[in-house]
C-alpha positions in Angstrom: 4.5 -46.4 -7.9 3.7 -46.5 -11.8 0.6 -44.5 -12.6 -0.8 -46.4 -15.3 -1.0 -50.2 -16.7 0.4 -48.5 -19.7 3.6 -47.8 -17.9 3.9 -51.5 -16.6 3.4 -52.6 -19.9 6.3 -50.6 -21.5 9.0 -51.5 -18.5 7.9 -54.9 -19.4 8.8 -54.5 -22.8 11.9 -52.4 -22.3 13.3 -54.9 -19.5 12.0 -58.2 -20.6 11.0 -59.2 -17.2 7.6 -60.4 -16.1 4.8 -58.2 -14.9 5.3 -59.3 -10.9 9.2 -58.4 -11.5 8.5 -54.7 -12.5 6.1 -54.2 -10.1 8.4 -55.6 -7.4 11.1 -53.7 -8.4 9.6 -50.6 -8.2 7.9 -51.5 -4.8 11.6 -51.8 -3.5 12.6 -48.1 -4.7 9.7 -46.7 -3.1 9.9 -48.8 0.1 13.5 -48.4 0.4 13.9 -52.5 1.1 16.0 -55.3 -0.9 14.1 -57.7 -3.3 14.6 -60.3 -0.6 12.7 -58.1 2.0 10.2 -57.4 -0.2 9.3 -61.0 -1.4 9.6 -62.0 2.0 7.0 -59.8 3.6 4.6 -60.0 -0.1 5.0 -64.0 0.8 3.7 -63.7 4.2 0.7 -61.6 2.8 -0.3 -64.8 1.1 0.4 -66.9 3.9 -2.1 -64.2 6.2 -4.5 -64.9 3.4 -4.4 -68.9 3.4 -4.8 -68.4 7.3 -7.7 -66.3 7.1 -9.6 -68.9 4.9 -8.4 -72.1 7.1 -9.1 -70.3 10.5 -13.0 -70.0 9.5 -15.4 -71.5 12.0 -18.7 -72.6 10.4 -20.8 -72.0 13.1 -19.6 -68.5 13.9 -22.0 -65.4 13.7 -21.0 -61.5 13.8 -21.7 -59.3 16.9 -25.1 -58.4 14.7 -25.9 -61.8 13.8 -26.6 -60.2 10.3 -23.7 -62.6 8.7 -21.8 -65.7 9.4 -22.4 -69.6 8.6 -22.8 -69.2 4.9 -19.5 -70.1 3.9 -20.2 -73.6 5.7 -23.6 -73.7 3.7 -22.0 -73.3 0.3 -19.5 -76.0 1.0 -22.4 -78.1 2.1 -24.0 -77.7 -1.0 -21.1 -78.2 -3.1 -20.6 -81.5 -1.6 -24.0 -82.4 -2.0 -23.7 -82.0 -5.6 -26.8 -79.4 -5.5 -24.8 -76.3 -7.4 -25.0 -75.8 -11.0 -21.6 -74.0 -11.2 -18.9 -76.6 -11.1 -16.2 -77.4 -8.5 -14.0 -74.2 -9.3 -16.6 -71.7 -9.0 -18.0 -73.2 -6.1 -14.9 -73.3 -4.4 -14.3 -69.6 -5.2 -17.5 -68.9 -3.6 -17.1 -70.7 -0.6 -13.7 -68.8 -0.2 -15.2 -65.4 -0.4 -17.7 -65.9 1.9 -15.6 -67.4 4.7 -13.0 -64.9 4.2 -15.2 -62.1 4.2 -17.5 -63.3 7.0 -13.7 -64.2 9.0 -13.5 -60.0 8.6 -16.8 -59.4 10.1 -16.6 -61.6 12.8 -13.2 -59.9 13.9 -10.6 -62.3 12.5 -7.5 -61.5 11.0 -7.8 -60.5 7.1 -5.5 -59.2 4.5 -7.3 -55.8 3.3 -7.1 -56.4 -0.3 -7.5 -53.7 -1.1 -9.9 -53.0 1.7 -11.3 -55.5 4.7 -14.6 -54.7 3.0 -13.3 -56.2 -0.3 -11.0 -59.0 1.8 -12.7 -61.9 0.5 -11.9 -61.2 -3.3 -8.2 -61.9 -4.3 -7.7 -64.6 -1.8 -11.1 -66.5 -3.3 -9.6 -66.3 -6.8 -6.0 -66.8 -5.8 -6.5 -70.0 -3.1 -8.9 -71.6 -5.4 -6.7 -72.1 -8.5 -4.0 -72.7 -6.7 -5.8 -75.9 -5.2 -6.5 -76.6 -9.0 -3.4 -76.2 -10.8 -1.3 -76.9 -7.8 1.3 -73.7 -8.2 3.5 -73.2 -5.6 3.5 -70.3 -2.7 6.2 -68.8 -4.2 4.4 -68.4 -7.7 1.6 -67.2 -5.9 3.5 -64.6 -4.1 4.1 -63.5 -7.9 0.5 -63.4 -8.9 -0.1 -61.2 -5.9 2.9 -58.8 -6.6 0.6 -58.6 -10.1 -2.6 -57.9 -8.1 -0.9 -55.2 -6.1 0.5 -53.9 -9.2 -2.9 -53.1 -10.7 -4.4 -52.2 -7.2 -1.5 -49.6 -7.1 -2.7 -47.7 -10.6 -6.4 -47.9 -9.9 -5.5 -46.1 -6.3 -3.4 -43.4 -8.2 -5.8 -42.9 -10.9 -9.1 -43.5 -9.0 -9.8 -44.4 -5.6 -10.1 -47.6 -3.5 -12.4 -46.3 -0.8 -16.1 -46.7 -0.7 -16.7 -43.3 1.2 -15.0 -41.8 -1.5 -16.4 -44.0 -4.9 -18.7 -46.1 -4.1 -18.7 -50.0 -3.7 -16.9 -50.4 -7.5 -14.1 -48.8 -5.7 -13.6 -51.6 -3.3 -15.2 -54.9 -4.6 -14.5 -53.6 -8.3 -11.0 -53.1 -7.7 -10.5 -56.4 -5.9 -12.0 -57.9 -8.7 -9.6 -56.0 -10.9 -6.8 -57.2 -9.1 -7.9 -60.8 -8.5 -8.9 -60.6 -12.5 -5.5 -59.5 -13.7 -3.4 -62.3 -11.0 -5.3 -64.7 -12.2 -4.6 -63.9 -15.6 -0.9 -64.0 -15.2 -1.0 -67.4 -13.4 -2.5 -68.8 -16.6 0.2 -67.7 -18.9 -1.3 -64.2 -19.9 0.6 -61.6 -21.6 0.8 -57.9 -20.2 -1.9 -56.9 -22.4 -3.9 -60.0 -21.4 -3.5 -59.0 -17.9 -4.9 -55.2 -18.7 -7.7 -56.5 -20.4 -8.5 -58.8 -17.6 -8.2 -56.2 -15.3 -10.4 -53.9 -17.0 -12.9 -56.2 -17.6 -13.7 -57.0 -14.3 -13.5 -53.5 -13.5 -16.2 -52.3 -16.3 -18.4 -55.3 -14.9 -19.0 -53.6 -11.7 -19.1 -49.7 -12.7 -21.1 -47.9 -10.8 -21.5 -50.3 -8.0 -22.8 -48.3 -4.7 -21.6 -48.2 -1.2 -24.6 -49.0 0.9 -24.1 -51.0 4.1 -26.8 -51.4 6.1 -26.8 -50.2 10.0 -23.3 -48.9 8.4 -21.9 -52.2 9.0 -19.6 -53.9 6.7 -22.0 -56.9 6.4 -25.0 -56.6 4.3 -24.6 -56.5 1.5 -20.9 -56.3 1.7 -20.3 -60.0 2.4 -22.2 -61.4 -0.7 -20.6 -58.4 -2.9 -17.4 -60.4 -2.1 -18.5 -63.6 -4.1 -20.0 -61.3 -6.7 -16.6 -59.8 -7.5 -14.7 -63.1 -7.0 -16.9 -65.0 -9.8 -16.5 -61.8 -11.9 -12.9 -61.8 -11.6 -12.9 -65.7 -12.9 -14.8 -64.5 -15.9 -12.9 -61.7 -16.7 -9.7 -63.7 -16.7 -11.1 -66.6 -19.0 -12.4 -64.0 -21.2 -9.1 -61.8 -21.5 -7.0 -65.6 -22.2 -9.7 -66.4 -24.9 -8.4 -63.2 -27.0 -11.2 -61.3 -26.1 -10.3 -56.9 -25.3 -11.6 -54.7 -23.9 -12.6 -51.9 -26.1 -11.8 -49.5 -23.4 -8.3 -49.3 -22.5 -7.3 -50.2 -18.9 -6.3 -46.9 -17.7 -9.2 -45.3 -19.0 -11.8 -47.6 -17.4 -10.3 -46.8 -14.2 -10.3 -43.1 -14.6 -14.2 -43.7 -15.9 -14.7 -45.7 -12.2 -13.3 -42.0 -10.7 -15.7 -40.1 -12.5 -18.5 -42.6 -11.9 -17.4 -42.2 -8.2 -18.1 -38.5 -8.2 -21.1 -38.6 -9.8 -22.7 -40.9 -7.1 -25.0 -39.4 -4.6 -23.2 -39.0 -1.1 -26.0 -41.3 0.3 -24.6 -44.1 -2.1 -21.0 -43.7 -0.5 -20.7 -45.7 2.5 -23.0 -43.3 4.3 -25.6 -46.1 5.1 -28.6 -43.7 4.1 -29.1 -44.7 0.4 -29.7 -48.1 -1.2 -30.4 -51.0 0.7 -29.5 -49.2 4.0 -32.8 -47.0 3.0 -34.6 -50.2 2.6 -37.8 -50.9 4.9 -36.4 -54.0 6.1 -32.6 -52.1 6.0 -34.1 -49.1 8.2 -35.5 -52.0 10.7 -32.5 -53.6 10.7 -30.8 -50.1 11.7 -33.0 -49.7 14.4 -32.9 -53.0 16.1 -29.1 -52.5 15.8 -29.4 -49.4 18.2 -31.5 -51.0 20.4 
């Protein structure tokens, strides 16, 4: 596993191979599998992301009743022309809700990188595939890019809300989605890195404060924020905007910020929104 995006960039320069391929080859070496086996596994993962979106049920709510049906609300509003953000961003929002709500409703999803942030990467990738007509093969390559970024974040910082707050989950997912979108749109290794860095910086310090200890409120809606943040971050990077702080240093900063967060703001359900009067009342009703 690569320990930095700088290592990946150097491998790209040395080999002349694309971002996704150097990540794939490292995965094969680490896992002891063939190129074909690795690609088939990643392609199956992308298909599972597609399935998690397609199998969403408009009327289904989670067991707690806290989330569900909101993806359908965005779809209806989009079809009625009530949204101001445009069709592409609306599609991203809808998928982020559909997939993260499906997680809360105990449907099959892909933890990318976690279950709580499962809607971000597929919302961006599925939507850009629909918009630009990329093949599933090209989308699988983009997923390697996302995985490479996620691997670096996991090594340098954390992907755990309990350890680093929601910045480690939604923030990491947003970085992964931004980098993979930049790749699909023809971004260089440097632009992919800047997209990932800009996305993480936008969510630095995000706390993990699940109401009643459930990965539902505010987790589901944060998937939307992470997805849209990824889109704008990729667009900025592709426009030539750079992160003044190098990507690897941004990830290091995320780790430091996570360590500084009060434990109540790291998935304990004791701080932030979970500690509001409404949050406490919801928790009490869950216990009843």
